[in-house]
Structure formats: structure tokens, C-alpha cells
PAZAPA-4460 file (N, C-alpha, C; in steps of 0.05 Angstrom, whole numbers, plus 32768, in hexadecimal, padded with zeros to 4 digits):
% residues 146
    n_x    n_y    n_z   ca_x   ca_y   ca_z    c_x    c_y    c_z   seq   type   mol
   87D6   8406   8987   87C4   840F   8972   87CB   842B   896B     1      X     A
   87CB   8431   8951   87D2   844C   8947   87BA   845F   894C     2      X     A
   87C0   8477   8955   87AB   848A   895A   87A6   8499   8940     3      X     A
   8793   8491   8930   878E   849D   8916   8771   849B   890E     4      X     A
   876C   849A   88F5   8751   849A   88EA   874A   847E   88E1     5      X     A
   8730   8478   88E0   8729   845D   88D5   872C   845D   88B7     6      X     A
   872F   8445   88AC   8733   8442   8890   871A   8449   887F     7      X     A
   8704   844E   888C   86EC   8455   887D   86E9   8473   887A     8      X     A
   86F9   8483   8887   86F8   84A0   8884   8709   84A9   886D     9      X     A
   86FF   84BE   885F   870E   84C9   8849   8712   84E7   884E    10      X     A
   8725   84F3   8841   872A   850F   8846   8712   8521   8841    11      X     A
   8701   851B   882D   86E9   852B   8828   86D6   852A   883F    12      X     A
   86D6   8515   884F   86C4   8512   8866   86D0   851E   887F    13      X     A
   86EA   8521   8880   86F8   8528   8899   86F9   8546   889E    14      X     A
   86FC   8555   8889   8701   8572   888D   871F   8576   888E    15      X     A
   8728   858B   889B   8744   8591   889B   8751   858F   88B6    16      X     A
   8745   8581   88C9   8750   8580   88E4   875D   8566   88EB    17      X     A
   875C   8552   88D9   8767   8538   88E0   8786   8539   88DE    18      X     A
   8793   852F   88F2   87B0   8530   88F3   87BA   8515   88FD    19      X     A
   87D4   8511   88FD   87E1   84F9   8906   87FD   8500   890E    20      X     A
   8806   84F8   8926   8820   8500   8931   8837   84F5   8920    21      X     A
   8834   84DD   8915   884A   84D1   8906   884D   84DF   88EB    22      X     A
   8836   84E4   88DD   8837   84F2   88C4   8841   850F   88C8    23      X     A
   8839   851B   88DE   8843   8536   88E4   8861   8537   88E6    24      X     A
   886C   8522   88F3   8889   8520   88F6   8897   851E   88DA    25      X     A
   888B   850F   88C8   8896   850D   88AD   8894   8528   889E    26      X     A
   887D   8536   88A0   887A   8550   8893   888F   8563   889D    27      X     A
   8893   8564   88B7   88A6   8577   88C3   88C3   856F   88BC    28      X     A
   88C8   8556   88B4   88E3   854E   88AC   88EA   8557   888F    29      X     A
   88D6   855C   887F   88DB   8563   8863   88D2   857F   885B    30      X     A
   88C4   858D   886D   88BB   85A9   8866   88B5   85B7   8880    31      X     A
   88B3   85D1   887F   88AE   85E1   8898   8891   85E1   88A1    32      X     A
   8880   85D0   8895   8864   85D0   889D   8861   85CA   88BA    33      X     A
   884F   85D7   88C7   884B   85D3   88E4   8833   85C1   88EB    34      X     A
   8823   85BB   88D7   880C   85AA   88DD   8805   859A   88C3    35      X     A
   87F3   8587   88C7   87E8   8578   88B0   87CA   8577   88B1    36      X     A
   87BE   8573   889A   87A1   8572   8898   8799   8559   8889    37      X     A
   8781   854F   888E   8776   8539   887F   8786   851F   8880    38      X     A
   8791   8519   8897   87A1   8500   889A   878E   84E8   8896    39      X     A
   8799   84D4   8889   878B   84BA   8886   879D   84A4   8891    40      X     A
   8792   8493   88A1   87A1   847D   88AD   8792   8463   88A7    41      X     A
   87A0   8450   889C   8795   8435   8899   87A7   8422   88A9    42      X     A
   879B   8413   88BA   87AA   8402   88CD   87A1   83E5   88CA    43      X     A
   87B4   83D3   88CB   87AD   83B6   88CB   87C2   83A7   88DA    44      X     A
   87BA   8391   88E6   87CC   8380   88F5   87D0   8366   88E5    45      X     A
   87E8   835B   88E6   87ED   8341   88D9   8804   8334   88E7    46      X     A
   8807   831A   88E2   881E   830B   88EC   882C   82FF   88D4    47      X     A
   8845   8307   88CF   8853   82FC   88B8   8859   82DE   88BC    48      X     A
   885A   82D0   88A6   8860   82B3   88A8   887E   82AE   88A3    49      X     A
   888D   82C2   889D   88AA   82BF   8898   88BA   82D5   88A5    50      X     A
   88D3   82D7   889D   88E4   82EB   88A9   88E8   8304   8899    51      X     A
   88D9   8307   8883   88DB   8320   8873   88BF   8327   8869    52      X     A
   88BC   8341   8861   88A3   834C   885A   88A8   8362   8846    53      X     A
   8897   8364   8832   889A   837B   881F   887E   8385   8817    54      X     A
   887C   839E   8810   8864   83AB   8808   8869   83BB   87EF    55      X     A
   8856   83BC   87DD   8856   83CF   87C6   8841   83E3   87CC    56      X     A
   8847   83FD   87C7   8833   8411   87CB   8837   8427   87B6    57      X     A
   8822   8437   87B3   8823   844E   87A1   881B   8466   87B1    58      X     A
   882C   847A   87B1   8826   8494   87BE   881A   84A6   87AA    59      X     A
   8802   84B1   87AF   87F5   84C4   879D   87EC   84DC   87AD    60      X     A
   87EA   84F3   87A0   87E2   850B   87AE   87D2   851D   879C    61      X     A
   87BE   8529   87A8   87AE   853D   879A   87BF   8556   8794    62      X     A
   87D4   855A   87A2   87E5   8572   879F   87F8   8570   8788    63      X     A
   87FC   8558   877B   880D   8556   8764   87FF   8562   874C    64      X     A
   880C   856E   8739   8828   8577   873A   882A   8594   8744    65      X     A
   8812   85A1   8747   8812   85BE   874D   8821   85C7   8765    66      X     A
   8820   85B7   877A   882C   85C0   8794   8846   85B3   879B    67      X     A
   8852   85A5   8788   886C   8599   878D   8881   85AE   8795    68      X     A
   8891   85A9   87A9   88A5   85BB   87B3   889A   85D5   87BF    69      X     A
   8881   85D4   87C6   8874   85EC   87D3   8877   85E9   87F1    70      X     A
   8881   85FD   87FF   8884   85FB   881C   886A   85F9   882C    71      X     A
   8854   8601   8820   883A   8602   882E   882C   85E7   882D    72      X     A
   882D   85D9   8816   881F   85C0   8812   8833   85AA   880D    73      X     A
   8832   8595   881D   8845   857F   8819   8838   8565   8823    74      X     A
   882A   8557   8811   881E   853D   8818   8834   852A   881D    75      X     A
   8831   8519   8832   8845   8505   8839   8839   84EA   883C    76      X     A
   884A   84D5   883C   8840   84BA   883F   8853   84AC   8852    77      X     A
   8847   849D   8865   8856   848C   8877   884B   8470   8878    78      X     A
   885C   845D   8879   8853   8441   887C   8861   8437   8895    79      X     A
   8853   8437   88AB   885F   8431   88C5   885A   8414   88CD    80      X     A
   8870   8407   88D5   886E   83EB   88DE   8878   83EA   88FB    81      X     A
   886A   83DC   890C   8871   83D9   8928   886C   83BD   8931    82      X     A
   8877   83B6   8948   8874   839C   8953   888E   8392   895F    83      X     A
   8890   8379   8966   88A8   836E   8972   88C0   8372   8960    84      X     A
   88D6   837D   896B   88EE   8381   895C   88F1   839D   8950    85      X     A
   88DC   83AD   8952   88DE   83C8   8947   88E1   83DC   895E    86      X     A
   88F2   83EF   895A   88F7   8404   896E   88FB   841F   8960    87      X     A
   88E7   8426   8950   88E9   843F   8941   88DF   8457   8950    88      X     A
   88E0   846F   8944   88DA   8488   8951   88BC   848F   8950    89      X     A
   88AB   847E   8944   888F   8486   8940   887D   8477   8955    90      X     A
   8863   847D   8954   8850   8471   8967   8853   8453   8968    91      X     A
   8852   8448   8980   8856   842C   8986   8871   8421   897D    92      X     A
   8886   8433   897E   88A1   842C   8975   88A2   8423   8958    93      X     A
   8891   842E   8947   888F   8427   892B   88A7   8433   891B    94      X     A
   88AC   8426   8905   88C0   842F   88F1   88B2   8436   88D8    95      X     A
   88B9   844C   88CB   88AD   8453   88B1   88BD   8444   889B    96      X     A
   88AF   8432   888C   88BD   8423   8878   88B8   842F   885C    97      X     A
   88A9   8445   885A   88A4   8452   8840   88BA   8467   883D    98      X     A
   88D0   8460   8832   88E7   8471   882F   88F1   8471   8812    99      X     A
   88FB   8488   8809   8907   848A   87EE   8922   847C   87EF   100      X     A
   8927   8468   87DE   8941   8459   87E0   895A   846A   87DC   101      X     A
   895A   847C   87C9   896F   848F   87C5   8962   84AA   87C2   102      X     A
   896E   84BF   87CB   8961   84D9   87CB   8973   84EF   87C2   103      X     A
   8967   8504   87B6   8976   851C   87AF   896E   8533   87C0   104      X     A
   895E   852F   87D5   8954   8545   87E5   895E   8545   8801   105      X     A
   896C   8531   880A   8976   8531   8826   8963   8522   8839   106      X     A
   894A   851F   8832   8937   8510   8842   892D   84F9   8831   107      X     A
   892A   84E2   883D   8920   84CB   882E   8903   84C5   8834   108      X     A
   88F4   84D7   8841   88D8   84D4   8845   88C8   84D9   882C   109      X     A
   88B2   84CB   8828   88A1   84CD   8810   888F   84E5   8813   110      X     A
   8891   84F8   8801   8880   8510   8801   8880   851C   87E5   111      X     A
   886D   852F   87E0   886C   853C   87C6   8884   854F   87C3   112      X     A
   8890   8558   87D9   88A8   8569   87D7   88C1   8558   87D3   113      X     A
   88C0   853E   87D8   88D8   852D   87D4   88D7   851C   87BB   114      X     A
   88BF   8518   87B0   88BC   8509   8797   88A9   8519   8785   115      X     A
   88B4   8524   876F   88A4   8534   875D   88B3   8539   8743   116      X     A
   88A5   8546   8730   88B2   854E   8717   88B9   856B   8716   117      X     A
   88B7   8578   872D   88BD   8595   872F   88A5   85A5   8724   118      X     A
   88A5   85BE   8729   8890   85D0   871E   889E   85E9   8714   119      X     A
   8891   85F7   8702   889D   860F   86F7   88A3   8624   870D   120      X     A
   8890   8626   8721   8893   863B   8735   88A2   8631   874E   121      X     A
   88A4   8617   8753   88AD   860E   876C   88C7   85FD   876C   122      X     A
   88D5   85FD   8756   88EF   85F0   8757   88F2   85D7   8747   123      X     A
   8909   85CB   874A   8911   85B4   8739   8904   859A   8740   124      X     A
   8907   8587   872E   88FE   856C   8732   890D   8560   874A   125      X     A
   88FF   8551   875B   890C   8544   8772   8906   8526   8772   126      X     A
   891B   8516   8772   8918   84F9   8771   8905   84F1   875B   127      X     A
   8909   84FC   8744   88F7   84F9   872C   88F4   84DC   8724   128      X     A
   8908   84CC   8728   8906   84B0   871F   88EE   84A1   872C   129      X     A
   88E5   84AB   8743   88CE   849E   8751   88B3   84AB   874A   130      X     A
   88B4   84C1   873B   889B   84D0   8735   888F   84C6   871A   131      X     A
   8875   84C0   871A   8866   84B9   8702   8851   84CE   86FD   132      X     A
   8853   84DB   86E6   8840   84F0   86DF   8827   84E4   86D2   133      X     A
   8812   84E1   86E2   87FA   84D5   86D8   87E9   84E9   86C8   134      X     A
   87F0   8502   86C8   87DF   8516   86BA   87E5   8516   869C   135      X     A
   87FB   850A   8693   8803   850B   8677   87F8   84F4   8666   136      X     A
   87E9   84E2   8673   87DD   84CB   8665   87F2   84B8   865A   137      X     A
   880A   84B8   8665   8820   84A7   865B   8819   848A   865E   138      X     A
   880B   8483   8674   8806   8467   867B   87E9   845F   8675   139      X     A
   87DD   8469   8660   87C2   8463   865A   87B0   8478   8665   140      X     A
   879A   8471   8671   8788   8484   867C   8794   8493   8693   141      X     A
   8792   84AD   8693   879D   84BE   86A9   878F   84B9   86C3   142      X     A
   879E   84B9   86D8   8792   84B7   86F3   879A   84D0   8702   143      X     A
   8786   84DD   870E   878B   84F5   871E   8780   84F0   8739   144      X     A
   878F   84F4   874E   8786   84EF   8769   877B   8508   8776   145      X     A
   8767   8514   876A   875A   852C   8776   8742   8522   8785   146      X     A
***
């Protein structure tokens, strides 16, 4: 079992002390941050009926676009899978399957510093092909994850 938060907790309820060792590992692989705040963990168990599995997910962050490429703030996302046949570096020998397929940053972990449209003050666009700017109303009603 993953040592994290229940799926009913939200960052507004948690404060700034919630952390997670696996997400911390991802943060430290993509930026010099030494800690994380407001970690959210959703965990579920399942038994696949076949020999392959796929997931679609959307990574969103309150820190987009203002804090992209900022060394102080770097929201990250991990999708950890564990069980028979897995021998990864994370809790319960889990493997992170949320990875950028091709990358321009040297790290393939999903974070606001690895996927963004750049900012005026903080540098160039990184892995822009995976970034969707919801603030411009391009796709209908704008969605902001604040």
C-alpha cells in the first residue's frame, strides 16, 4: 500500500505539509527543489484481464503558466504501477509510467518545468507539443486549475 493521502483530501484541506517520497524523487530529478507541498495520492487496486494496459490522463497545474521554468515551484505528476513483474525504484517496487515520450529537457518526468509554453521571465518553451494553453479559450470554455 502506498503511504499517501486518501482520495477524499484536497490541497485546500491539507495545508502545505503533505508530502510523498515518490513525488519528491520526481521533483528532485527535474529541479533543485528540496521538498514538496500539497501532495495528492489516489490509489486503486485492479487485476487486468489481459497482458496489456493503457491509461489516458491529463496533467494540470495551478502554477501554469506563471511559474513554468521557475526553480522554486515545480508541480509534478507520477502514475506509479506496482505488482508482480515490476521492479522499479519507487515504493513497493513501482514504476512511473507517466513519462514524456520524447523530450527536449533531458528528463522525461511530467512537470510544469518539463512541459510548458515558456514564460517571459523564466525561459523558453519546453516540450511544447504536449502543452495545451487553456487560458486562451482556444478549445471553447477556458479551464483554469486554480
